[in-house]
N, C-alpha and C positions, 0 to 999 in steps of 0.2 A: 604394634602387635600386642603388647601387654595391656595397653589401654583398651583395645577392642575386647580382649578377654575379660577385663574387669567390668566393662559396660555390659557385656552379654551375661556374665555371672550375676551382676546386680539386677538386671532385668528379670532373669529367671527366678532369682531369690525373692524379689518383690512380688512377682506374679504368684509364687508359691505362698507367700504370706497372705496375700489378698484372698486366694482360694481357701486357705485354711480358716480365715475369719468368716467368710461368707461363701460356703460351697455352693456350686450350682445345683439346682433342683432339676435333674434330668429325668426323673422318674414320673413326674406329674405334668400333664399337659391339659390346659383348660381351653376349650373351644366353645364359641357361641355360634349356634346354628341359626341362621336366618334363612327364610324360605328362598332358596336360590335354585330350586329344581328346574332343570331344563328338559322338556319332553324329548324323547328319542325321535330322530327323524324317521318318517315312515315312507314307504315306497309309493303309496297312493295318497294324494292330498285329501285331507279330511277337514271338515268344518270344525272350528273351535267350539267347545261346548258352550251353549248359551247360559247366561246367568239367569237364575230363577227370577221371573218377572212378577210373580204374584205376591212375593214376600213384602209385607208392610208391617211396621211396628217399631218399638224401641227395644233395644237389647243391651243389657248391662254386663260388661265383662267382669271377670274375677279380679280381686284386689291383688295388685303386684306390690310387694313390700320392697322398697328401695332403701338405700342408705339414708336418705333424707326424709323418708316418710312414705306412706302408702299412695299408690296411684290407681285409680279406677276410671274406666272410660265407658260412656254410654253412647251408643250410636242410634240414629233414627234412620230407618230404611223405608223407602217408598217405592213400590214396584221393582224390588230387587236392586235399588240404587241407594247408596249411602248419601243422605241429604244433609246430615248434621252429625257432629261428634262433640261431646262435651266431657269435661273432667268432672266426675262425681266426687272424687277425692284427688288431691294433689298435695305435694309437700308444701309446708308453710314454715313460718319462723324465719331463721337466718337465710334460708334458701328461697324465700318468697319472691324476691325480685326476679330471680332466674325463672321460677315457675310462671310468673305473670307474663314474662316474655315468651316462654316456650309453648304454653298451652294454645294460644291462638295460631301459632305457626304449625304445630302438630295437627290442629283441627283442619287447617287449610290443606296440609299435605295428605291427610286421610281422605278428605272429600275429593281431592284431585286424583289420587291414586286409585280410589275405590277398592282398596285392599289394605293390608297391614304393611305394605311396602313403603314405609315412611323413612325419610332420610335422617330425622332427628334434628336437634338444635344444639349448636355449639355452645358450650358453657352449661348445658343442662343435660348432660349425658345420662345420668341416673333417671331423671324424670322421663327422658325420651325412651329409654329402654323399658321403664315401667309402663309407659303409654303403649308401646309396642306389644308387651306381654298381655296387657288387659284388652287391647284392641283385637288381638288374635282370638281371645276367648269370646268376645262379643260377636265377632264375625262368624265364628263357629256356631254360636247359638242361633244366629240368624240364618245359617245354612247357606252362606254366600261363598 
């Protein structure tokens, strides 16, 4: 019985010491919103809005500043369809090997998704998020 009280007291005391050193930050919440909107169901079936077919050209997104450097994406659109995506700017230096692996994968994901709904690349989270931010801007410029 005494042992159980000592263990419980030590646990509570240790928890109190940890919380005194690093108090939890309960007042601040950071959320990253990614386009996950789901349309409300309607009573009557409606056709999905068609993508603009006449849009053709290159559109460069805004620069997304990441921890490892700026990321900027340029998309090429032909008849309302994304046919290419390139990194105008991407992190270099010590992060260069991750960037070299990530950019081709992000390009393929962009063309396959035909939107900014890219999955990202493991090991290149900052570059992936910068790609996403710049890609959203480029798609908005294209009106897609």
